[in-house]
Every structure is written in structure tokens, then in C-alpha cells.
FIGUBA-724051 format. One record per residue (C-alpha): x, y, z; residue number from 1; residue in three letters. Coordinates in steps of 0.2 Angstrom, whole numbers. Example, Ala and Ser with C-alpha at 12.3 -4.5 7.8 and 13.67 -1.06 7.14 Angstrom:
2
    xx    yy    zz   i  aa
    62   -22    39   1 ALA
    68    -5    36   2 SER
This chain:
274
    xx    yy    zz   i  aa
   639   511   401   1 MET
   651   503   387   2 ASP
   647   490   376   3 ALA
   653   476   388   4 GLN
   640   479   403   5 LYS
   626   484   392   6 LEU
   629   465   384   7 GLU
   629   458   404   8 ASP
   613   470   407   9 LYS
   606   461   391  10 LEU
   610   442   395  11 THR
   600   428   402  12 CYS
   602   422   418  13 ALA
   600   405   412  14 ILE
   608   401   394  15 CYS
   623   416   398  16 LEU
   618   422   382  17 GLU
   607   437   374  18 LEU
   590   438   377  19 TYR
   580   428   363  20 LEU
   562   433   363  21 GLU
   565   439   382  22 PRO
   551   440   395  23 VAL
   547   448   410  24 THR
   542   440   426  25 LEU
   530   444   439  26 PRO
   546   448   452  27 CYS
   551   459   436  28 GLY
   567   447   432  29 HIS
   568   445   414  30 ASN
   573   428   404  31 PHE
   572   420   386  32 CYS
   556   413   383  33 GLY
   560   397   380  34 ASP
   573   397   394  35 CYS
   562   402   407  36 ILE
   550   387   400  37 ARG
   560   374   401  38 ASP
   567   380   419  39 TRP
   551   377   424  40 TRP
   547   361   416  41 GLY
   560   352   427  42 CYS
   558   363   444  43 ARG
   547   372   455  44 ASP
   539   387   448  45 LYS
   552   401   454  46 ALA
   561   416   447  47 CYS
   579   408   446  48 PRO
   587   425   453  49 GLU
   577   430   467  50 CYS
   568   412   471  51 ARG
   551   420   471  52 GLU
   536   407   468  53 HIS
   522   411   458  54 PHE
   507   401   454  55 PRO
   501   387   441  56 ASP
   492   402   432  57 GLY
   508   416   433  58 ALA
   507   426   415  59 GLU
   525   425   404  60 LEU
   524   445   398  61 ARG
   534   446   381  62 ARG
   546   463   385  63 ASN
   544   473   369  64 VAL
   555   488   376  65 ALA
   568   473   379  66 LEU
   567   466   363  67 THR
   570   482   353  68 GLY
   586   485   362  69 VAL
   590   467   356  70 LEU
   588   470   339  71 GLU
   598   486   338  72 LEU
   612   475   345  73 MET
   611   462   336  74 ARG
   611   473   319  75 ALA
   630   479   324  76 GLY
   635   497   323  77 PRO
   633   506   307  78 ALA
   651   503   293  79 PRO
   660   519   297  80 ALA
   668   529   279  81 PRO
   685   522   277  82 ASP
   698   536   283  83 PRO
   711   542   270  84 ASP
   728   533   272  85 PRO
   736   548   276  86 ALA
   731   564   286  87 PRO
   726   578   276  88 ALA
   739   591   271  89 LEU
   736   609   277  90 GLY
   724   617   291  91 PRO
   717   606   303  92 ASP
   696   601   298  93 PRO
   684   609   308  94 ALA
   680   598   324  95 PRO
   667   584   320  96 ALA
   649   585   328  97 PRO
   647   578   345  98 GLY
   666   582   350  99 SER
   670   595   361 100 GLY
   675   615   354 101 PRO
   693   610   354 102 GLY
   697   593   360 103 ALA
   712   584   351 104 ARG
   721   569   349 105 CYS
   732   568   367 106 PRO
   745   560   353 107 ARG
   745   568   338 108 HIS
   736   586   340 109 GLY
   724   583   326 110 GLN
   705   585   332 111 PRO
   695   570   340 112 LEU
   682   564   324 113 GLU
   680   546   327 114 PHE
   677   533   341 115 PHE
   688   516   344 116 CYS
   677   504   348 117 ARG
   688   492   352 118 THR
   698   503   366 119 GLU
   682   514   370 120 GLY
   691   529   365 121 ARG
   687   545   356 122 CYS
   704   544   342 123 VAL
   707   555   328 124 CYS
   712   552   310 125 SER
   730   549   313 126 ALA
   726   534   325 127 CYS
   715   527   314 128 THR
   733   524   301 129 VAL
   740   520   315 130 ASN
   735   513   332 131 GLU
   719   508   330 132 CYS
   719   503   309 133 ARG
   714   486   312 134 LEU
   699   491   326 135 HIS
   683   495   324 136 GLU
   678   513   322 137 ARG
   662   525   318 138 ALA
   659   543   318 139 LEU
   658   552   335 140 LEU
   640   557   329 141 ASP
   636   540   325 142 THR
   642   533   340 143 GLU
   634   544   350 144 ARG
   617   542   341 145 ARG
   618   523   344 146 GLU
   623   524   363 147 ARG
   609   538   364 148 GLU
   596   522   356 149 ALA
   603   509   368 150 GLN
   599   522   383 151 LEU
   584   527   379 152 ARG
   579   507   376 153 ALA
   585   503   390 154 MET
   575   520   401 155 LEU
   561   513   394 156 GLU
   565   495   401 157 VAL
   570   503   418 158 THR
   552   512   416 159 GLN
   541   499   413 160 GLN
   549   489   426 161 GLN
   548   504   439 162 ALA
   529   503   434 163 THR
   527   485   438 164 GLU
   536   486   455 165 ALA
   523   501   457 166 GLU
   510   491   455 167 SER
   516   474   463 168 GLN
   520   487   480 169 LEU
   502   494   476 170 LYS
   492   479   477 171 GLU
   505   473   492 172 LEU
   500   486   501 173 GLN
   481   484   499 174 GLU
   485   465   503 175 GLN
   492   470   519 176 SER
   478   482   522 177 SER
   465   466   520 178 GLN
   478   456   530 179 VAL
   476   470   543 180 GLN
   457   470   543 181 SER
   454   453   543 182 SER
   464   450   559 183 ALA
   457   466   568 184 CYS
   438   458   565 185 THR
   444   441   571 186 LEU
   453   447   584 187 ALA
   436   457   589 188 SER
   426   439   587 189 VAL
   437   429   596 190 VAL
   439   440   611 191 SER
   418   442   609 192 SER
   416   423   610 193 LYS
   427   423   626 194 PHE
   419   435   635 195 SER
   403   425   634 196 CYS
   412   410   638 197 LEU
   421   417   654 198 LEU
   402   423   658 199 GLN
   397   408   657 200 ALA
   411   399   667 201 LEU
   408   411   681 202 GLU
   388   409   681 203 THR
   393   391   683 204 ARG
   405   392   698 205 ARG
   394   401   707 206 THR
   381   390   705 207 LEU
   394   375   709 208 ALA
   398   383   723 209 LEU
   381   389   729 210 THR
   377   370   729 211 ASP
   394   365   736 212 ILE
   387   379   752 213 GLU
   372   372   754 214 VAL
   376   353   754 215 ALA
   389   359   767 216 LYS
   375   364   779 217 THR
   363   350   776 218 GLN
   379   337   779 219 ALA
   385   348   795 220 LEU
   364   349   801 221 THR
   363   330   799 222 GLN
   379   326   809 223 ALA
   374   336   824 224 GLN
   356   330   825 225 ASP
   366   311   824 226 GLU
   379   320   838 227 GLU
   364   324   848 228 ARG
   355   307   847 229 ARG
   372   299   850 230 LEU
   374   308   867 231 ARG
   357   306   872 232 GLY
   359   285   869 233 HIS
   376   287   880 234 LEU
   368   295   894 235 GLU
   354   282   894 236 ALA
   368   268   895 237 LEU
   376   276   909 238 ALA
   360   278   916 239 HIS
   356   261   914 240 TYR
   374   254   919 241 ASP
   373   263   936 242 ARG
   357   255   942 243 ARG
   362   238   935 244 VAL
   379   240   946 245 ARG
   369   246   961 246 ASP
   358   231   960 247 LEU
   371   219   959 248 LEU
   378   225   975 249 GLU
   361   219   983 250 ARG
   361   204   993 251 TRP
   340   204   995 252 ASP
   332   192   983 253 ASP
   316   200   983 254 GLN
   321   216   981 255 THR
   334   210   966 256 PHE
   320   201   956 257 LEU
   307   214   960 258 GLN
   313   230   954 259 VAL
   305   236   936 260 PRO
   316   240   922 261 GLY
   330   232   923 262 LEU
   327   215   916 263 GLY
   334   209   900 264 ALA
   322   219   889 265 THR
   326   235   898 266 GLY
   343   241   894 267 ALA
   339   257   883 268 PRO
   342   255   864 269 ARG
   350   265   850 270 ALA
   336   274   840 271 GLN
   340   272   819 272 VAL
   346   288   813 273 ALA
   334   295   802 274 GLY
């Protein structure tokens, strides 16, 4: 990872500058402390990057490891010694610590002793007085120590983020387990209540059908009794009608007047249904 990429990793997504007093949100993203407070002051309390919402009591924790990395970044590289204006005469010097055995400059054939931060490559002493004369340079071992310090600091940051992510994952798994348990309990309670309700409905249905059957039987019995009564009344009326017609055909006054049960009050009367 070169210096530009490292600086991009250490840039606040709100102000687009290096983090200043960086804080870490519960989602794992980092921002300047003042930037995120100002952001939340005029917007919903959510992460500007992943949009995850947080409760009003969400705590902003200062990222100690990231602060250490930024301090190294702001301190700048250690000053490199001013190389000789001309390459030394005589046999080539031994390779500097950190350079590979036999590593030499492809341009000048001399051992690679320096690192050009401007061009991002290893150079020799001849490069420092020619192509890289005005560039920012450092000894190879110095550059390596600084790079190692930066990488270790970044490793601490990533380990801290991994720990926080694992903790959040564990909490999420526990919440999922609780939700599943609660859902199972609620489903069991609802099923039990509906079973009781269905049993009660079945009982009411049975009673209602029984009442309907009893009412039907009573109504049919009454209808049959009324039908028999009306049939009997019709037969009596028919019999009375035949006797009256027979009497009307007789010319004998004595017989006509003395026939019993055929007067105005002799007609059969219908009985009132009970």
C-alpha cells in the first residue's frame, strides 16, 4: 500500500481530510469527531456511509489505534542525510540493510540505498544527485521501519474493527435466537387459543343444529295435526252439503221442515287450532 492509498484510507468521508480526533460508530465506520456530531445535528442519526440508523443514546468511541496512525502520518518522514554531490570513487559500497542481496540500480548499476518517496521506487546514490535530486527521499531501512509502523498500526485498526464486528455479529445472533424463541412461543399460544375457540364454535354449532332439528319436528307435528283437523272439517262440510242438497230436492213441506240437524245452526263449525 503506497502513501496515497494509505492517506485515502485515513480520510474522513465527510470533510475529505485526514481524520481529526477519529471516532468509531457502532457499524464500524470512522469519522472526525466534530464532523459526525455536526452531521447528526442537522440530519437523522445514521452512518453517512452505510446509512445504518442508531438510537439517540448511541456512543461515539475514540479510536485510539487510528489516532496513533494519524500522529505518525502528520509527523512526516524523518529527514534523510544529504548524500554526496557525486558518487564515491572506488569499489561499490555494501548493500544497505533492507535491500536485497545484489540489488542494483538498473540505470546506474550502483546498490539501491535510498527510497524516492516522490516516485515510489528504490534508487541509488547516483539517482539522488540526478533524476531524484529535488525529490523527497529516505534511507531504505528508515522507509521500511516507517512502513512497518504504519502497517502495524493499520493492522491494529483492522483487528479492532474485526473484534467489534464479531461482537456485533454475536449480539445479532443472540437477538435472532430470541426472536425465534419468542415467535415459537407466540405461535404456540395463538394455536392453543384458536383450538379452544374452534372447539367452542363446534359445540355451539352442534347445539344450534339440535335446536333447529327440535323446532322442525315440533313444527311438522303441529302442521300434521292441523292438516288432520282441516281434512276432518272438510269431510263434515261435504257430508252436510250432500244432506242439504238432498233436502232441497224434496217437495214435502212436512219432511223438509222436520228433518233434524239441518237448520241454520246445524252446519258443522271449524275448530280453532290449539
